[in-house]
C-alpha positions in Angstrom: 21.5 4.5 0.4 20.6 7.8 -0.8 20.3 6.0 -4.3 18.2 3.2 -3.2 15.9 5.6 -1.3 15.8 8.2 -4.2 14.3 4.9 -6.7 11.9 3.8 -4.1 10.2 7.2 -3.7 10.2 7.1 -7.6 8.6 3.5 -7.7 6.0 4.5 -5.1 4.8 7.4 -7.4 5.7 7.4 -11.1 5.7 3.3 -11.6 2.4 3.0 -9.8 1.2 5.6 -12.1 2.6 4.5 -15.1 1.7 1.1 -14.6 -1.5 2.4 -14.3 -2.2 4.1 -17.2 -0.5 1.5 -19.1 -3.3 -1.4 -17.9 -5.8 1.6 -19.0 -4.6 1.5 -21.8 -4.7 -1.9 -22.6 -8.1 -2.2 -21.6 -9.7 0.2 -23.5 -7.6 -1.3 -26.8 -9.5 -4.9 -26.5 -12.1 -3.1 -25.6 -11.8 -0.7 -28.3 -15.5 -0.9 -30.8 -14.0 -2.8 -34.1 -12.1 -5.2 -31.9 -13.9 -8.1 -31.3 -13.6 -9.3 -35.3 -10.2 -9.0 -35.2 -10.0 -10.7 -31.8 -12.1 -13.6 -33.6 -9.9 -14.0 -36.7 -7.4 -14.4 -34.5 -8.3 -17.4 -32.9 -8.7 -19.1 -35.7 -5.1 -19.0 -36.9 -4.7 -22.8 -35.7 -7.9 -24.0 -36.4 -6.2 -22.6 -40.2 -5.0 -25.4 -43.5 -2.4 -23.4 -45.4 
């Protein structure tokens, strides 16, 4: 039972911090300057004829 308690404590504190930092990084990556052009190019990929 000690292992479960330790893992639960770890997930409650450090796991939450990791997920918040990861989410913040993804948002910053998506809204960085210059990403609009790349997103528009990626959106047109299915419509391209090779």
